[in-house]
LUMLUMDREN-2810 file (N, C-alpha, C; in Angstrom, 1 decimal):
<atoms>
<atom><aa>M</aa><ch>A</ch><at>N</at><xx>-27.2</xx><yy>-1.0</yy><zz>4.2</zz></atom>
<atom><aa>M</aa><ch>A</ch><at>CA</at><xx>-26.6</xx><yy>-0.1</yy><zz>5.1</zz></atom>
<atom><aa>M</aa><ch>A</ch><at>C</at><xx>-26.7</xx><yy>1.4</yy><zz>4.7</zz></atom>
<atom><aa>F</aa><ch>A</ch><at>N</at><xx>-26.0</xx><yy>2.2</yy><zz>5.3</zz></atom>
<atom><aa>F</aa><ch>A</ch><at>CA</at><xx>-26.1</xx><yy>3.7</yy><zz>5.1</zz></atom>
<atom><aa>F</aa><ch>A</ch><at>C</at><xx>-25.4</xx><yy>4.1</yy><zz>3.8</zz></atom>
<atom><aa>G</aa><ch>A</ch><at>N</at><xx>-26.0</xx><yy>4.9</yy><zz>3.0</zz></atom>
<atom><aa>G</aa><ch>A</ch><at>CA</at><xx>-25.3</xx><yy>5.4</yy><zz>1.8</zz></atom>
<atom><aa>G</aa><ch>A</ch><at>C</at><xx>-25.2</xx><yy>4.5</yy><zz>0.6</zz></atom>
<atom><aa>L</aa><ch>A</ch><at>N</at><xx>-25.9</xx><yy>3.4</yy><zz>0.6</zz></atom>
<atom><aa>L</aa><ch>A</ch><at>CA</at><xx>-25.8</xx><yy>2.5</yy><zz>-0.5</zz></atom>
<atom><aa>L</aa><ch>A</ch><at>C</at><xx>-26.8</xx><yy>2.9</yy><zz>-1.6</zz></atom>
<atom><aa>R</aa><ch>A</ch><at>N</at><xx>-27.9</xx><yy>3.5</yy><zz>-1.3</zz></atom>
<atom><aa>R</aa><ch>A</ch><at>CA</at><xx>-28.8</xx><yy>3.9</yy><zz>-2.3</zz></atom>
<atom><aa>R</aa><ch>A</ch><at>C</at><xx>-28.6</xx><yy>5.3</yy><zz>-2.7</zz></atom>
<atom><aa>K</aa><ch>A</ch><at>N</at><xx>-28.7</xx><yy>5.6</yy><zz>-4.0</zz></atom>
<atom><aa>K</aa><ch>A</ch><at>CA</at><xx>-28.5</xx><yy>6.9</yy><zz>-4.5</zz></atom>
<atom><aa>K</aa><ch>A</ch><at>C</at><xx>-29.9</xx><yy>7.6</yy><zz>-4.6</zz></atom>
<atom><aa>K</aa><ch>A</ch><at>N</at><xx>-30.0</xx><yy>8.8</yy><zz>-4.2</zz></atom>
<atom><aa>K</aa><ch>A</ch><at>CA</at><xx>-31.2</xx><yy>9.5</yy><zz>-4.2</zz></atom>
<atom><aa>K</aa><ch>A</ch><at>C</at><xx>-31.6</xx><yy>9.9</yy><zz>-5.6</zz></atom>
<atom><aa>K</aa><ch>A</ch><at>N</at><xx>-32.8</xx><yy>9.6</yy><zz>-6.0</zz></atom>
<atom><aa>K</aa><ch>A</ch><at>CA</at><xx>-33.3</xx><yy>10.0</yy><zz>-7.4</zz></atom>
<atom><aa>K</aa><ch>A</ch><at>C</at><xx>-33.7</xx><yy>11.4</yy><zz>-7.3</zz></atom>
<atom><aa>P</aa><ch>A</ch><at>N</at><xx>-33.3</xx><yy>12.2</yy><zz>-8.2</zz></atom>
<atom><aa>P</aa><ch>A</ch><at>CA</at><xx>-33.7</xx><yy>13.6</yy><zz>-8.2</zz></atom>
<atom><aa>P</aa><ch>A</ch><at>C</at><xx>-35.2</xx><yy>13.7</yy><zz>-8.5</zz></atom>
<atom><aa>K</aa><ch>A</ch><at>N</at><xx>-35.9</xx><yy>14.6</yy><zz>-7.8</zz></atom>
<atom><aa>K</aa><ch>A</ch><at>CA</at><xx>-37.3</xx><yy>14.9</yy><zz>-8.1</zz></atom>
<atom><aa>K</aa><ch>A</ch><at>C</at><xx>-37.4</xx><yy>15.5</yy><zz>-9.4</zz></atom>
<atom><aa>P</aa><ch>A</ch><at>N</at><xx>-38.6</xx><yy>15.4</yy><zz>-10.1</zz></atom>
<atom><aa>P</aa><ch>A</ch><at>CA</at><xx>-38.8</xx><yy>16.0</yy><zz>-11.4</zz></atom>
<atom><aa>P</aa><ch>A</ch><at>C</at><xx>-38.5</xx><yy>17.5</yy><zz>-11.5</zz></atom>
<atom><aa>G</aa><ch>A</ch><at>N</at><xx>-38.7</xx><yy>18.3</yy><zz>-10.4</zz></atom>
<atom><aa>G</aa><ch>A</ch><at>CA</at><xx>-38.5</xx><yy>19.7</yy><zz>-10.5</zz></atom>
<atom><aa>G</aa><ch>A</ch><at>C</at><xx>-37.1</xx><yy>20.1</yy><zz>-10.0</zz></atom>
<atom><aa>D</aa><ch>A</ch><at>N</at><xx>-36.3</xx><yy>19.2</yy><zz>-9.4</zz></atom>
<atom><aa>D</aa><ch>A</ch><at>CA</at><xx>-35.0</xx><yy>19.5</yy><zz>-8.9</zz></atom>
<atom><aa>D</aa><ch>A</ch><at>C</at><xx>-34.0</xx><yy>19.5</yy><zz>-10.0</zz></atom>
<atom><aa>E</aa><ch>A</ch><at>N</at><xx>-33.0</xx><yy>20.4</yy><zz>-9.8</zz></atom>
<atom><aa>E</aa><ch>A</ch><at>CA</at><xx>-31.8</xx><yy>20.4</yy><zz>-10.7</zz></atom>
<atom><aa>E</aa><ch>A</ch><at>C</at><xx>-30.8</xx><yy>19.4</yy><zz>-10.2</zz></atom>
<atom><aa>E</aa><ch>A</ch><at>N</at><xx>-30.1</xx><yy>18.7</yy><zz>-11.0</zz></atom>
<atom><aa>E</aa><ch>A</ch><at>CA</at><xx>-29.1</xx><yy>17.7</yy><zz>-10.6</zz></atom>
<atom><aa>E</aa><ch>A</ch><at>C</at><xx>-27.9</xx><yy>18.5</yy><zz>-10.0</zz></atom>
<atom><aa>H</aa><ch>A</ch><at>N</at><xx>-27.2</xx><yy>17.8</yy><zz>-9.1</zz></atom>
<atom><aa>H</aa><ch>A</ch><at>CA</at><xx>-26.0</xx><yy>18.5</yy><zz>-8.5</zz></atom>
<atom><aa>H</aa><ch>A</ch><at>C</at><xx>-25.0</xx><yy>18.8</yy><zz>-9.5</zz></atom>
<atom><aa>R</aa><ch>A</ch><at>N</at><xx>-24.5</xx><yy>20.0</yy><zz>-9.4</zz></atom>
<atom><aa>R</aa><ch>A</ch><at>CA</at><xx>-23.4</xx><yy>20.4</yy><zz>-10.4</zz></atom>
<atom><aa>R</aa><ch>A</ch><at>C</at><xx>-22.2</xx><yy>20.8</yy><zz>-9.5</zz></atom>
<atom><aa>Y</aa><ch>A</ch><at>N</at><xx>-21.0</xx><yy>20.7</yy><zz>-10.1</zz></atom>
<atom><aa>Y</aa><ch>A</ch><at>CA</at><xx>-19.8</xx><yy>21.1</yy><zz>-9.5</zz></atom>
<atom><aa>Y</aa><ch>A</ch><at>C</at><xx>-19.1</xx><yy>22.0</yy><zz>-10.5</zz></atom>
<atom><aa>Y</aa><ch>A</ch><at>N</at><xx>-18.3</xx><yy>22.9</yy><zz>-10.0</zz></atom>
<atom><aa>Y</aa><ch>A</ch><at>CA</at><xx>-17.5</xx><yy>23.8</yy><zz>-10.8</zz></atom>
<atom><aa>Y</aa><ch>A</ch><at>C</at><xx>-16.1</xx><yy>23.8</yy><zz>-10.5</zz></atom>
<atom><aa>L</aa><ch>A</ch><at>N</at><xx>-15.2</xx><yy>23.8</yy><zz>-11.5</zz></atom>
<atom><aa>L</aa><ch>A</ch><at>CA</at><xx>-13.8</xx><yy>23.8</yy><zz>-11.3</zz></atom>
<atom><aa>L</aa><ch>A</ch><at>C</at><xx>-13.3</xx><yy>25.3</yy><zz>-11.1</zz></atom>
<atom><aa>L</aa><ch>A</ch><at>N</at><xx>-12.5</xx><yy>25.5</yy><zz>-10.1</zz></atom>
<atom><aa>L</aa><ch>A</ch><at>CA</at><xx>-11.9</xx><yy>26.8</yy><zz>-10.0</zz></atom>
<atom><aa>L</aa><ch>A</ch><at>C</at><xx>-10.8</xx><yy>27.0</yy><zz>-11.0</zz></atom>
<atom><aa>P</aa><ch>A</ch><at>N</at><xx>-10.3</xx><yy>28.2</yy><zz>-11.2</zz></atom>
<atom><aa>P</aa><ch>A</ch><at>CA</at><xx>-9.2</xx><yy>28.3</yy><zz>-12.1</zz></atom>
<atom><aa>P</aa><ch>A</ch><at>C</at><xx>-7.9</xx><yy>27.6</yy><zz>-11.6</zz></atom>
<atom><aa>G</aa><ch>A</ch><at>N</at><xx>-7.3</xx><yy>26.9</yy><zz>-12.5</zz></atom>
<atom><aa>G</aa><ch>A</ch><at>CA</at><xx>-6.1</xx><yy>26.1</yy><zz>-12.1</zz></atom>
<atom><aa>G</aa><ch>A</ch><at>C</at><xx>-6.4</xx><yy>24.6</yy><zz>-11.8</zz></atom>
<atom><aa>M</aa><ch>A</ch><at>N</at><xx>-7.7</xx><yy>24.2</yy><zz>-11.9</zz></atom>
<atom><aa>M</aa><ch>A</ch><at>CA</at><xx>-8.0</xx><yy>22.8</yy><zz>-11.5</zz></atom>
<atom><aa>M</aa><ch>A</ch><at>C</at><xx>-8.3</xx><yy>22.0</yy><zz>-12.8</zz></atom>
<atom><aa>G</aa><ch>A</ch><at>N</at><xx>-8.1</xx><yy>22.4</yy><zz>-13.9</zz></atom>
<atom><aa>G</aa><ch>A</ch><at>CA</at><xx>-8.4</xx><yy>21.7</yy><zz>-15.1</zz></atom>
<atom><aa>G</aa><ch>A</ch><at>C</at><xx>-7.3</xx><yy>20.7</yy><zz>-15.5</zz></atom>
<atom><aa>R</aa><ch>A</ch><at>N</at><xx>-7.6</xx><yy>19.9</yy><zz>-16.6</zz></atom>
<atom><aa>R</aa><ch>A</ch><at>CA</at><xx>-6.7</xx><yy>18.8</yy><zz>-17.0</zz></atom>
<atom><aa>R</aa><ch>A</ch><at>C</at><xx>-5.3</xx><yy>19.4</yy><zz>-17.4</zz></atom>
<atom><aa>S</aa><ch>A</ch><at>N</at><xx>-5.4</xx><yy>20.5</yy><zz>-18.2</zz></atom>
<atom><aa>S</aa><ch>A</ch><at>CA</at><xx>-4.1</xx><yy>21.0</yy><zz>-18.7</zz></atom>
<atom><aa>S</aa><ch>A</ch><at>C</at><xx>-3.2</xx><yy>21.5</yy><zz>-17.6</zz></atom>
<atom><aa>N</aa><ch>A</ch><at>N</at><xx>-3.8</xx><yy>22.1</yy><zz>-16.5</zz></atom>
<atom><aa>N</aa><ch>A</ch><at>CA</at><xx>-3.0</xx><yy>22.5</yy><zz>-15.4</zz></atom>
<atom><aa>N</aa><ch>A</ch><at>C</at><xx>-2.4</xx><yy>21.4</yy><zz>-14.6</zz></atom>
<atom><aa>R</aa><ch>A</ch><at>N</at><xx>-3.1</xx><yy>20.2</yy><zz>-14.6</zz></atom>
<atom><aa>R</aa><ch>A</ch><at>CA</at><xx>-2.5</xx><yy>19.1</yy><zz>-13.9</zz></atom>
<atom><aa>R</aa><ch>A</ch><at>C</at><xx>-1.3</xx><yy>18.5</yy><zz>-14.7</zz></atom>
<atom><aa>R</aa><ch>A</ch><at>N</at><xx>-1.4</xx><yy>18.5</yy><zz>-16.0</zz></atom>
<atom><aa>R</aa><ch>A</ch><at>CA</at><xx>-0.3</xx><yy>18.1</yy><zz>-16.9</zz></atom>
<atom><aa>R</aa><ch>A</ch><at>C</at><xx>0.9</xx><yy>19.0</yy><zz>-16.7</zz></atom>
<atom><aa>Y</aa><ch>A</ch><at>N</at><xx>0.6</xx><yy>20.4</yy><zz>-16.6</zz></atom>
<atom><aa>Y</aa><ch>A</ch><at>CA</at><xx>1.7</xx><yy>21.3</yy><zz>-16.4</zz></atom>
<atom><aa>Y</aa><ch>A</ch><at>C</at><xx>2.4</xx><yy>21.1</yy><zz>-15.1</zz></atom>
<atom><aa>R</aa><ch>A</ch><at>N</at><xx>1.6</xx><yy>20.9</yy><zz>-14.0</zz></atom>
<atom><aa>R</aa><ch>A</ch><at>CA</at><xx>2.2</xx><yy>20.7</yy><zz>-12.7</zz></atom>
<atom><aa>R</aa><ch>A</ch><at>C</at><xx>2.9</xx><yy>19.4</yy><zz>-12.6</zz></atom>
<atom><aa>S</aa><ch>A</ch><at>N</at><xx>2.5</xx><yy>18.4</yy><zz>-13.2</zz></atom>
<atom><aa>S</aa><ch>A</ch><at>CA</at><xx>3.2</xx><yy>17.1</yy><zz>-13.2</zz></atom>
<atom><aa>S</aa><ch>A</ch><at>C</at><xx>4.5</xx><yy>17.2</yy><zz>-13.9</zz></atom>
<atom><aa>K</aa><ch>A</ch><at>N</at><xx>4.5</xx><yy>18.0</yy><zz>-15.0</zz></atom>
<atom><aa>K</aa><ch>A</ch><at>CA</at><xx>5.8</xx><yy>18.2</yy><zz>-15.8</zz></atom>
<atom><aa>K</aa><ch>A</ch><at>C</at><xx>6.8</xx><yy>19.0</yy><zz>-14.9</zz></atom>
<atom><aa>I</aa><ch>A</ch><at>N</at><xx>6.3</xx><yy>20.0</yy><zz>-14.2</zz></atom>
<atom><aa>I</aa><ch>A</ch><at>CA</at><xx>7.2</xx><yy>20.8</yy><zz>-13.3</zz></atom>
<atom><aa>I</aa><ch>A</ch><at>C</at><xx>7.7</xx><yy>19.9</yy><zz>-12.2</zz></atom>
<atom><aa>Q</aa><ch>A</ch><at>N</at><xx>6.8</xx><yy>19.1</yy><zz>-11.6</zz></atom>
<atom><aa>Q</aa><ch>A</ch><at>CA</at><xx>7.2</xx><yy>18.2</yy><zz>-10.5</zz></atom>
<atom><aa>Q</aa><ch>A</ch><at>C</at><xx>8.3</xx><yy>17.2</yy><zz>-11.0</zz></atom>
<atom><aa>M</aa><ch>A</ch><at>N</at><xx>8.2</xx><yy>16.7</yy><zz>-12.2</zz></atom>
<atom><aa>M</aa><ch>A</ch><at>CA</at><xx>9.2</xx><yy>15.7</yy><zz>-12.8</zz></atom>
<atom><aa>M</aa><ch>A</ch><at>C</at><xx>10.5</xx><yy>16.4</yy><zz>-12.9</zz></atom>
<atom><aa>W</aa><ch>A</ch><at>N</at><xx>10.5</xx><yy>17.6</yy><zz>-13.5</zz></atom>
<atom><aa>W</aa><ch>A</ch><at>CA</at><xx>11.8</xx><yy>18.4</yy><zz>-13.7</zz></atom>
<atom><aa>W</aa><ch>A</ch><at>C</at><xx>12.4</xx><yy>18.8</yy><zz>-12.4</zz></atom>
<atom><aa>S</aa><ch>A</ch><at>N</at><xx>11.5</xx><yy>19.1</yy><zz>-11.4</zz></atom>
<atom><aa>S</aa><ch>A</ch><at>CA</at><xx>12.1</xx><yy>19.5</yy><zz>-10.1</zz></atom>
<atom><aa>S</aa><ch>A</ch><at>C</at><xx>12.8</xx><yy>18.3</yy><zz>-9.4</zz></atom>
<atom><aa>I</aa><ch>A</ch><at>N</at><xx>12.2</xx><yy>17.1</yy><zz>-9.6</zz></atom>
<atom><aa>I</aa><ch>A</ch><at>CA</at><xx>12.8</xx><yy>15.9</yy><zz>-9.0</zz></atom>
<atom><aa>I</aa><ch>A</ch><at>C</at><xx>14.1</xx><yy>15.6</yy><zz>-9.7</zz></atom>
<atom><aa>I</aa><ch>A</ch><at>N</at><xx>14.1</xx><yy>15.7</yy><zz>-11.0</zz></atom>
<atom><aa>I</aa><ch>A</ch><at>CA</at><xx>15.4</xx><yy>15.5</yy><zz>-11.8</zz></atom>
<atom><aa>I</aa><ch>A</ch><at>C</at><xx>16.5</xx><yy>16.5</yy><zz>-11.4</zz></atom>
<atom><aa>A</aa><ch>A</ch><at>N</at><xx>16.1</xx><yy>17.8</yy><zz>-11.3</zz></atom>
<atom><aa>A</aa><ch>A</ch><at>CA</at><xx>17.0</xx><yy>18.8</yy><zz>-10.9</zz></atom>
<atom><aa>A</aa><ch>A</ch><at>C</at><xx>17.6</xx><yy>18.5</yy><zz>-9.4</zz></atom>
<atom><aa>G</aa><ch>A</ch><at>N</at><xx>16.7</xx><yy>18.1</yy><zz>-8.5</zz></atom>
<atom><aa>G</aa><ch>A</ch><at>CA</at><xx>17.2</xx><yy>17.8</yy><zz>-7.2</zz></atom>
<atom><aa>G</aa><ch>A</ch><at>C</at><xx>18.1</xx><yy>16.6</yy><zz>-7.1</zz></atom>
<atom><aa>V</aa><ch>A</ch><at>N</at><xx>17.9</xx><yy>15.6</yy><zz>-7.9</zz></atom>
<atom><aa>V</aa><ch>A</ch><at>CA</at><xx>18.8</xx><yy>14.4</yy><zz>-8.0</zz></atom>
<atom><aa>V</aa><ch>A</ch><at>C</at><xx>20.2</xx><yy>14.9</yy><zz>-8.6</zz></atom>
<atom><aa>V</aa><ch>A</ch><at>N</at><xx>20.1</xx><yy>15.6</yy><zz>-9.7</zz></atom>
<atom><aa>V</aa><ch>A</ch><at>CA</at><xx>21.4</xx><yy>16.1</yy><zz>-10.3</zz></atom>
<atom><aa>V</aa><ch>A</ch><at>C</at><xx>22.1</xx><yy>17.0</yy><zz>-9.4</zz></atom>
<atom><aa>G</aa><ch>A</ch><at>N</at><xx>21.4</xx><yy>17.9</yy><zz>-8.7</zz></atom>
<atom><aa>G</aa><ch>A</ch><at>CA</at><xx>22.1</xx><yy>18.8</yy><zz>-7.8</zz></atom>
<atom><aa>G</aa><ch>A</ch><at>C</at><xx>22.7</xx><yy>18.1</yy><zz>-6.6</zz></atom>
<atom><aa>S</aa><ch>A</ch><at>N</at><xx>22.0</xx><yy>17.1</yy><zz>-6.1</zz></atom>
<atom><aa>S</aa><ch>A</ch><at>CA</at><xx>22.5</xx><yy>16.3</yy><zz>-5.0</zz></atom>
<atom><aa>S</aa><ch>A</ch><at>C</at><xx>23.8</xx><yy>15.6</yy><zz>-5.4</zz></atom>
<atom><aa>A</aa><ch>A</ch><at>N</at><xx>23.7</xx><yy>15.0</yy><zz>-6.6</zz></atom>
<atom><aa>A</aa><ch>A</ch><at>CA</at><xx>24.9</xx><yy>14.3</yy><zz>-7.1</zz></atom>
<atom><aa>A</aa><ch>A</ch><at>C</at><xx>26.1</xx><yy>15.2</yy><zz>-7.2</zz></atom>
<atom><aa>L</aa><ch>A</ch><at>N</at><xx>25.9</xx><yy>16.4</yy><zz>-7.8</zz></atom>
<atom><aa>L</aa><ch>A</ch><at>CA</at><xx>27.0</xx><yy>17.3</yy><zz>-7.9</zz></atom>
<atom><aa>L</aa><ch>A</ch><at>C</at><xx>27.6</xx><yy>17.7</yy><zz>-6.6</zz></atom>
<atom><aa>I</aa><ch>A</ch><at>N</at><xx>26.7</xx><yy>18.0</yy><zz>-5.6</zz></atom>
<atom><aa>I</aa><ch>A</ch><at>CA</at><xx>27.2</xx><yy>18.4</yy><zz>-4.3</zz></atom>
<atom><aa>I</aa><ch>A</ch><at>C</at><xx>28.0</xx><yy>17.2</yy><zz>-3.7</zz></atom>
<atom><aa>G</aa><ch>A</ch><at>N</at><xx>27.4</xx><yy>16.0</yy><zz>-3.9</zz></atom>
<atom><aa>G</aa><ch>A</ch><at>CA</at><xx>28.1</xx><yy>14.8</yy><zz>-3.3</zz></atom>
<atom><aa>G</aa><ch>A</ch><at>C</at><xx>29.5</xx><yy>14.6</yy><zz>-3.9</zz></atom>
<atom><aa>V</aa><ch>A</ch><at>N</at><xx>29.6</xx><yy>14.8</yy><zz>-5.3</zz></atom>
<atom><aa>V</aa><ch>A</ch><at>CA</at><xx>30.9</xx><yy>14.7</yy><zz>-5.9</zz></atom>
<atom><aa>V</aa><ch>A</ch><at>C</at><xx>31.9</xx><yy>15.7</yy><zz>-5.4</zz></atom>
<atom><aa>V</aa><ch>A</ch><at>N</at><xx>31.4</xx><yy>16.9</yy><zz>-5.3</zz></atom>
<atom><aa>V</aa><ch>A</ch><at>CA</at><xx>32.3</xx><yy>18.0</yy><zz>-4.8</zz></atom>
<atom><aa>V</aa><ch>A</ch><at>C</at><xx>32.8</xx><yy>17.7</yy><zz>-3.3</zz></atom>
<atom><aa>L</aa><ch>A</ch><at>N</at><xx>31.9</xx><yy>17.2</yy><zz>-2.5</zz></atom>
<atom><aa>L</aa><ch>A</ch><at>CA</at><xx>32.3</xx><yy>16.9</yy><zz>-1.1</zz></atom>
<atom><aa>L</aa><ch>A</ch><at>C</at><xx>33.3</xx><yy>15.7</yy><zz>-1.1</zz></atom>
<atom><aa>W</aa><ch>A</ch><at>N</at><xx>33.0</xx><yy>14.7</yy><zz>-2.0</zz></atom>
<atom><aa>W</aa><ch>A</ch><at>CA</at><xx>33.9</xx><yy>13.6</yy><zz>-2.1</zz></atom>
<atom><aa>W</aa><ch>A</ch><at>C</at><xx>35.3</xx><yy>14.0</yy><zz>-2.6</zz></atom>
<atom><aa>L</aa><ch>A</ch><at>N</at><xx>35.3</xx><yy>14.9</yy><zz>-3.5</zz></atom>
<atom><aa>L</aa><ch>A</ch><at>CA</at><xx>36.6</xx><yy>15.4</yy><zz>-4.0</zz></atom>
<atom><aa>L</aa><ch>A</ch><at>C</at><xx>37.4</xx><yy>16.2</yy><zz>-3.0</zz></atom>
<atom><aa>I</aa><ch>A</ch><at>N</at><xx>36.7</xx><yy>17.0</yy><zz>-2.2</zz></atom>
<atom><aa>I</aa><ch>A</ch><at>CA</at><xx>37.3</xx><yy>17.8</yy><zz>-1.1</zz></atom>
<atom><aa>I</aa><ch>A</ch><at>C</at><xx>37.9</xx><yy>16.9</yy><zz>0.0</zz></atom>
<atom><aa>N</aa><ch>A</ch><at>N</at><xx>37.2</xx><yy>15.8</yy><zz>0.3</zz></atom>
<atom><aa>N</aa><ch>A</ch><at>CA</at><xx>37.6</xx><yy>15.0</yy><zz>1.4</zz></atom>
<atom><aa>N</aa><ch>A</ch><at>C</at><xx>38.5</xx><yy>13.8</yy><zz>1.0</zz></atom>
<atom><aa>R</aa><ch>A</ch><at>N</at><xx>38.9</xx><yy>13.8</yy><zz>-0.3</zz></atom>
<atom><aa>R</aa><ch>A</ch><at>CA</at><xx>39.7</xx><yy>12.7</yy><zz>-0.8</zz></atom>
<atom><aa>R</aa><ch>A</ch><at>C</at><xx>41.1</xx><yy>12.8</yy><zz>-0.3</zz></atom>
</atoms>
């Protein structure tokens, strides 16, 4: 079918290269995942605190 064979580079051709832009490296992914984890934790704790305050007010 279509796209099953890989093209072999010709002897004079350069192989395809890709470049990462700033902020696309492995260390930045770890940093962003750490920030996302702490953001989720802060959201859960904040929601729990607001829920407790509303529960105490309506008691």
